[in-house]
N, C-alpha and C positions, 0 to 999 in steps of 0.2 A: 504494500500500500504506500509506504513512504517513497519508494522509487517512482511509482506511478504518479503520485501527486506532485512531487518536487521536480521530476526530470522529464518524463515522457510527455506530460501535458504541455511542455514548452514547445513541442513541435506543432501545436495548434496554429502558431503564426504561419508556418509553411502551408498548412492545409487551407487556412483562410485566404492566403494570398493566391493560391492556386484556384480557389473558387471565385476570385475577383471581389472578395469582400473587404479588402483593405486598400486604402489609399496610402498617402505618405503618413507614416506614424512612427512611434517609438515603442519598443518592447523592452521592459525591464524585468529582471528576475532578482531574487534575493538569495545570496549564497552565504557561506561562512568559512572561517578558517579550517573547519572540519573537513573540507574537501582535500586538504593537503597535509593536515596534522592528525595525529592519532590521539583520541580521547577514549577512555574507558566507557563502555555502554553506548557509544556513538556510531557503531558500525553501520546500521541501516541509513542513518542520516548522512554519514560521511560518503557512502557510495552514491546516494542520491544527489548530494551536492556536487560531487565530481562529475556525475553524468549531466547535471544541469549546466555546469560550466562548459562541458563539451558541446552540448546542444546549443548553448548561447554562441559559442565561436562559429559553429557551423551555420546557424541561422543568420548571423551577422554577415557572413560571406555570401550566402545565397540571396538574402533580401536587400543587400546594399544597392544593387543595380536598380531596384524599384523605389529607392529613396526611403527605405525603412531602416532605422537604426535599432540595434539589439545590444543591450548591455547587461552585465551582472553587477549588482551592487553588493559589497561586503562591508557591513557595518560592524560595530563593536558588539560586545556581549551585552545583551539587554535582559534584565530580570523579568522573565515572562512565565506564565504557567507551564509552557512547554519546556523551558529550560529547567524549571524546578523538578519536573518529572524525570528528566535525564539525570540530573544530579541525585535525585532520590533513589535511583537504582544502584548508585555506587556504594561499595562497602569497603 
């Protein structure tokens, strides 16, 4: 589920473009340092973030000729309910 939500759904930009549903626009995704660093209990999210960044690079290349920009943003750590769940599983 994590991989599907964070990574494969980013390919929606490609499908929408092929269907002629997008004009000039910008696509943003949110990633984290977990795509390149190892954290205990972060395995599924780490794999999903790495896949998301790969999709972002590919979409940026494919959609640039159509005036569509694609970027991944990597913010700092934010104390959210999701983060607390990851930390709660650590022992």
